[in-house]
Each structure stands twice: as C-alpha cells, then as structure tokens.
Phi, psi and omega in degrees: 000135183276181179286151173286176174291158175295133178228135178285150174292153172281176179296337178268359181086013180294136178268133183279161171063033176270159004286164183215158176255358178187168182198166165211162182226158180242131182243114183279139183230139177224102190241129176250129178247125179259144178263103181279174181296114183242172188272002176129197185303137179085351180286159184276152171279140179256145175273122182222123179290338182268335180073032182275156176104164181241124181288156178252153179297153178129191179270133181230144177216148180206159174236137180242126180245142177213156186224147167220154176232138180215165176210162175235129176242147173279174184300338179273000179090006178285134181282118182261330187205140179211135187205148170234132181235132173238125179246147176237123176252136176256134182238133178226140183211149171245121181253140180234158175278137182207122176052042177081002179232194180238135180228155178282116179271316182206137176207155178207169179209160177201157176281113187251352180204145181213124178233113182248123179239098179261119184254339177224130175215080187088335176198167177289123184283137176282163181301127180087350181280133179266140177290150178289125183224162167274108187081195182280163180274075177226137178275183181226118175264121185296115180282352182254026179293167182279172179200165177202163180202162174225197182295318185234024179206160175219148183238133175250124178238110187208188179213153179238130181253127183288166168299167179264117185257135178265090179217134180288128180236112181286162178300141179091002179286156184229146175252130180231143175268121180273329182199144171200136171236030192204146176113246175241151179301318182239121180272060183281144177300329181295337178269356183050044184296328178231125180233156180229152166236144181231155168267118184300141177296124184294146176289159177254134184227148177205137179256128176267105185294328181292325180266347183064041183227152174250132178251138179229149177219143177204168177292132180279153182300321183263018179100162182078185180253137178255127181242140180218163179220147180226147172291133180215069181292155179296143178069012178217070182302125183273167170269118184260143174208140179301328184280348182234095180225163180269347179206140177215149180200176178210157180209148175080176181242354180227158186223162179177195180301135187230157177221129172283132177227068184298152179289155176301135186098344174061015180275347182225128180275148176216143184230133177240133182207164178275114180236196179298122171077003179158201183261130183250158183218139177213157180230148175218125180237013182224095181284355175274354183237112183294342178253025186274031179266144167254131185099195010277161173233149176277116183261336178220091180291140177071015182251156173249125183286129174256313180191162179202148177200153179254127180285170183295339178273005177091354180284132179268124177260130180234128174248129187210169170253132178275183185294343177268002180085006180276141175278124183226153177247150178224149170246136182232150176222158184294134179268152177280354182259134176289343180282332182249328179063315186230127174266120183252130180284184182291157179291140177245110177300136183262122183236146172281165183295341179274003177093358178268153180293144173291128182237104180225134178255341177202156180232145176253348173204139174213119179222153179234134179217117177056042175084358179252130179265140179236134183221145176231134175240124177267109182271000183101307179264327183227168173245122177265125184246129184235150170235130180252124183244173176053049179068031180075013179282326185238128183236141173232154182226172187297324182290331177296318179294323180294329180273001178078025180271000000 
C-alpha cells in the first residue's frame, strides 16, 4: 500500500489518516540571507537578522545552518519517535556595480549538508542501531523551490522531505516541534508548515477452511477495530470488498496493527492488536451478533506488538518490544475470567545464539509450529530469517549458520 496524500498537522499536532505502519514528513522553509558590508570579492556573506550594511561588488558565498527537533507521542503519552535535523544551505552570488549602486547579477543556492539524528523509532535506539526505513535514512531537499531577491538580500523558499520510517503509529498520535531556528517564523496550521504522509496500517486476514470463510480486520474510521467476514468456498474465489461482507462488527476504542489468533478448532475468533498504551486482545464466537465480542483487554501494557500466532496445542505465542526497547516473548492461554480473557506468562528475553540480544523493530511473517517460532524481516534489500527455540528464548538466523555458529 502506498503513501496517503500530504496532510497538514492540526493546531494540536494531530497526524491525519491514522493508524499507520509508517510515515514521513515535510518541513517548509522560508530563509532570508542578507549581504552585510564585506571587504570585497571573495569575502563571505554574513547572516544578519536586521539586514544592515552595504554589499560590495564581486563574488560572495555563504552557508546557512539551521536545526529543528521534533517528536511523536501516542495518546497515552508514550514516545514513538524523536529526531533532530540540521541542514546546511550554500548560497553563492555575483554582485556588480550599476548606476552608482550594487545589484545582484547572478546567484544560486543548494542544500550542501544534512545531519539526521534519530534517537527513538518505535523504541529507544541503541548506539549504532539504525532506525527501520524504506531505503536509506536520507532526506530530500527540493531543488526546484522558489526564490526572491533584492539589492542586499536573497530569499530561499523550499521544503525538505524526511526519510520514510517504518514505525507503527496508533490513531490519536501527535507530532510536536520541540525547537526550531529554521523554516518559518510561525509554524501555523494555516501555512501547512509541517505536513505528513503515512503508510496505512495493513489489514489482518485469515481463512477458516472449515467454514469456507475469510475474516478481515482493520482500524475503523471512528476508532477501534472493524472486523468483517466473506464467503470463500474452495474452487470459487470470490470478489472481496470491505463494503460487501456477510458479517461485520467492531470492538474497542483504539486501532493499530492487528493479528488474527483463532483458537484451535477454529470455532472462536480472537484478535490481537496494537492499541492505546499497549497490546489489546478480544474474542468473538458469535457471528450472528454484531456486539458479540468479549473485551478488549490490555494484555501487555507499554509494549509494541511484533507478531503473534497460536500453536497446535492452543498456546498463544506473542513477540513484542517492551517499554525499554527489548524484544521479549510471551506465552498466553485462555483465562477463565471475562475480565482478563487471556492469561499471559512471564516475559522471556530473546537472545541470539552468539549471546547478543535479538533486535527487531518490525516483522513481515511470524508463525509457530510445534513450539518453534519462525520470523521473516524484509529489510528492502535482503530478507532476514529467524528461528526461535526454547520458548523464544534462543534465536538463530541464516547468517549465524553461515558463520558456523
């Protein structure tokens, strides 16, 4: 699924089109460079907020640096993303004498430096750890931005587009600017000074072979999770549409990335998803009742869901990141209480066979078979394949086997 259209932040910093599985942002810039009184050809241009002084004829060059810091929090106040960006623009001009004064004969500018420091991307990044992105972590400075000039000043009007970050953002999250000395004087929503595009959180799908039906879940427009079902008999592939289903229902007040984890025997549906403040769980065993859900309940507060699957013995395996950014595994079983629904065992720290912690920020596949967990991460250029043993405590990957570990 591609990016949505660019949308400006609201006055409260609300991000549009959530929940999302990724995002990027656009930062509008309006920069004025003044030519102060210099010593002649080859002298540097000075940055002056007042624009005082008279420029001299000749070649002039200057660099302008600016910084901003921003963060994204979910509705529960958990920090999802934090970044500082410093850009350097180079300005060059040739000034000539004309009618007793000085005029701009030729000038140009370009983005000559970019420093991106991302410290949190779904979790606090460890030293040397790169945030998950689509492509490399490099921004884009629009070379076709606007400009204007006068006798002793020049204006750069452009925009900078951030890298595309793969981080789950629940509905209701907000982006705030902590500091800026660059861009526009006032970051008003009416100026669309900061805009975002998001990758919509993908729907979760599962086919029940015994019933010949496909179940789907996605974030609802008005909050919570929307669940639907379609007939899908063997040898007769149907045309599916969210608007045309044989059953629909909804549960909860918050939405995000979801995974179907039906019970063994397939007689009862269960849904696990990333919601406000942690991982949520709900069950539905009555498709004739649109309100036939039990839950949701928060089963892992302060955690980010990576993957989940139910083994053939009925045990639910959950892989997640805790509030400290550590990858941990949990085993869950059905609780006899409607207040809890799911009994979750203690956290199991996930370690690679070389003794280092397993570090994963997102998963593209997670399955469990006979007590062994299997996971695939699509990095864009390569596919990382993992096997989790000993209740997800010990993990090995293809490169470990190649290195003889």
